[in-house]
C-alpha positions, 0 to 999 in steps of 0.5 A: 830198153828198161832200167832195173826198176822197170822204167825206160832208160834215158839217153845219155845227153838227157840223163847227164843234163837232167832233162826228161827224155821221151825215150824215142829210138834211135834218137830222142826228140829232145836231142833232135831239137837241141841239134845233138843227134850224133851224141844221142845214144842209150848206154846199157850201164851208164854208171859203170867204168871199164875194168882197171880204170883208176879213180881220178883225184882232183888236181890241185890248182896253182893259183895265188892271190894276185895283187895286180888287180887289188883296187884298194887305193881310192885316191888314185883317180888320175885319168879316169873317165870322170874327167872331161880332160883326160891326160895320158898316163905315165908310160914304161916299157919292159922288154924280155924274151919268152921262148916260142913253143911248138906243139908237141905230140900228144904223149908229150902234151899229156905230161907238160906243165903250164907256162907261168909268169913271174907273178903267180895269178889266180884265174879270177878277180877279187876286189877290196870288199871280197870274202878274202880281202880282210885276210890279206892285210897282213899276209897272203892267203893260201892258194887253196882259198881261191881254187875253183871246183876241180875239173875232173877231166881225163887226159885220155878218154876211155874207149867207152866214153869216146862216143859221148865224151865227158859229161862236162865236155862232149867230144861231139861238140869239139868235132862240131867246132873243128868242122866249122874251122875246116875252110881255114884259108877262107877264115884266114882271108876273112880275118885279115880283111876284117883288120884291113877294113874295120876302122874302129876295131877293139882288137889290135890286128897284129896281135891276132894276125900273128897267131894265124900261122900257128893256128893253121898248124894246130888245126892240121894236126887235129885233122890228122889225129884220127882216133887220137883227136879225143885226147887232143880235145881233152888237152885243149879243154884242160888248157882252157881251164888254166889261168892265162898268165901274161908275164910283164916282160912278154913281147907282143910278138910272143903273145900268141904262144899263150893260146896256140900250139901246145897252149891251144884253147877253145876261146882262141878258136872261137875268137877266130870264128867270130872275127871271120864271121863279123867281117863276113857280115859287112861283105857283099855275098857276091864278093870273091871272098865267098868263093873257096879255093876249089870253086865252091860258093859259100852261102853267106847266111848259112856260114854266119849262122854256123859261126854263131853256133860254133862260137856259142859252143866255145863260149859254153865250154869256157863257161862250164870250166870257169875260163876267165881271161882276156881272150874270153872277154874278146870272144864273148863281146865279138859274139854279141856284135855278130848276134846283134847284126844277125838276129837284130838289136831287139833280140833278147839274146843280144841283151843276154850276151851283153850281160855275159860280156860285162860279167866276163870283164869284171871277173878278169879285173879289167875294170881295175888298171893296176896302178891303184893297187900299187902294182905298175909292172903287172901288165905288159904295155900292149896288154894294158892298151888292149884292156883299156880298149875292150873295157871302153868298148863294152862300157859304151855298148852297155850304155847304148843298149841300155838307152835303146831298151830303156833299161838300167845299164850293167856297168858303172863308171864309178867302179872303175879306175881303168884309164882311156886308151892311148890315141896311138896306132895299132902298129905302135902298140903291137911293136916289139920296139918300145921306141916306136910307141914312145915316139907316138906318145910324145906327140899326144896333147895334154888331153891325150889326143894325137896332134897330127890329125890322124884317125886311129881305132883308138881315137874313135873308141876314146871318143865314144867311151867318154860320151857314154859317161854322159849317157850313164849320167843321163840314164840315172836321171831318166830311169831312177825310180825315185826322181831327183828334185833337181832333175832340171838343173842336173839335165842342164849341167849334163848338157852343158858339160857334154857340149863343152867336151865336144867343142874341145875335141880336135877338129879332125874328130868332129864330123860337122867340121868336114865338107862332104867331099873332104869326108867321103872322098878324103877320109873314105867311107869307112872312117866317115861312117865312124865319124857320123856314128860318134856325132850321132851319139853326141846329138842323141844325148842332147835329144834324150836330154831335151826329151826329159826337159820337155816332160818338165816344161813345154819350153823345151819343145823348140830345142827338142824339135831342132835336135830331132831334125838334125838327128834325122838329117845326119842319119840320112847322110849315111845313104849318100854312098850306096855301098854294101858296108854303109848299107849294113851300118844304116839299120843300126843308125836308124833304130838307135838314133833316127826313128825316135827323132823321126817319130817325134817330128812326124807326130808333132807335125801331125798335131800342128796340121790338125790344130791348124798351128805352125811348128816352132820357128826352130824347124821348117815344116818343109824341111821336116816333110822333106826329110821324113819323105826321104827316110820312108823312101830309103827304108824301102830299099836300103835295109837289106832283107837278110839284116837282123833289123829288117823287120823292125825297120819295115814295121816302123817305116809303115807307121811313119809313112801312114802319119806322113800320108795323113798329114799330106792328105789333110784338108783344112775344115771350112771356116766356122766348122769345128776341127775335132779330127773326126771329119778329116777326109780319109781319116777312117783309113788314117793313123787312128785306124792303123792296124795293130802290128802283131807283137806290139802294144796299141800305138799312141798318137801324141809325140811324147806318148809315142816315144814312151811307147817306143821305149817300152814296146815289146817286139815280136821277133820270133819268126826269125828263128 
């Protein structure tokens, strides 16, 4: 099929996306590669509209400057992450009522207006240095200044567009997303299981679970809509483009009405998918969960992969239409967690999605508490706690990945006044009764920790977030292009302050204060694994500190080896309980905390063996060999083959095993014979001649050089996709 100028026509997806089409029929190869063959067709007159179609005028958005998120008062710093002792903020409780809506029929939906709160808000955050800030000192700006580009969405698609959809929202994508939601009973069960089993969830379970009954009704209505489903897809997209305004008087039980029913949004559907997918990742494929009501056995890996693609589609729709709200941040962050578990932490898509999480968080203004802007009633209490928790989680993940990759972090604690979450239960936060929350808040100590020795999700989140502040300060010393002349003094100060903070924590938050039975039996595997992770976070910071000090002085070597051995030993504790959940946590523990320490110990052991000298007195040679042997043995069976980090763990394990073999097979040279490492029996097949792993740079053999190489190695992970 040719155009008027004699050139072949492009299919509609390629034409709209401005991609060079190969003009293959019935579907082009580009669309096949992108997985959108159902949308690929050749329109005879793509630039025309059906006769009688009125011209769509851009709709005017109703958005005004929101003083809630203006952080202009730099003097309000109480409770910020800068302080090692965090006091609980002053609490207030507003109560009100909002009518609960049911989803009307499509004709009614087409004429409805968006529910607004008492304080009109723009859809995105602008801070005190923004392009509009100077004009707001005397009077508010007109709402047109903050408008985003118009969506130009048709409420009811025309007949000619139903096969392809609007250029900004292909209806085929909507059908793909809805098809991933078909086994809703399974998704519902998986989401409930997630909040039962997940001991450090960023999300507050009751606020999500309360939306499930209405979401079931919404999806049933979409399923029976038939030809009207296109108009409903358009409605869902239009909801997504609108700001999510949460009245300050809204009750927690009413929160779900803002993103379900007539206010159904793509990001809400995506969040449902990724939460269910995250739970599936930590559930054994033989679990009854994967047996559907009709007896069909669900393939776990295929399900998770479908979930990732469907949630990516939801994120793409939201990003195209400029959706900036809390649910969008939850969706992108949880999607990042699922991707990292499925493809691996060294997958570039994990780092890229981390950037999306940070971008969405800053755009919503979550980094600003609101008190500093003189607005104490902008956020209902439950939403304030949710924002504190998601901010802390994104901030901590950013520092963890930055350390893992050796890259600059994307978030800075100096640019936020968001306080730490209250150390209270999810039930109290999500309760409509303010007295329940007040009772738990009254039991907090001066540092903000609960005094009853209970471990809540907020407890773990608070603890790891504060440790991330020390990590950021450490990264400033490690990654700065221009080195500080006081680097040794700064590192010692960071280490001392971190130790003081850790020692000041309540005993129930510190893993080393528990006996093995008290932890694994008394607390249970779920909480024990979380406590181990926080303790490893703390030890890893000291490990990195000693690494930097070792570059300045050899006197830091004994302390470096001591903390390395402790990191290795505590990491191996995770293997003591062999169940599916702990096995799924183990590869991340190994990559982030264990391998750098194990590699340093192995190479230092090798050096001392060849040179015929003893290890520093802070570590025992027998302990080092024993723990390294246990590690290499565990890695042969404990990392599940389907885990995204399986290949990377296997390759690193081969390296450790060869170093250990060389140490154990080494024979001391005869007296008087020089030991230059060239006449070692078996050395020709040892670590020096270890084959180069595909995708890796040559491997150095000195401990510190090995760690630098490990930080900067480029891993070839393409065979996963």
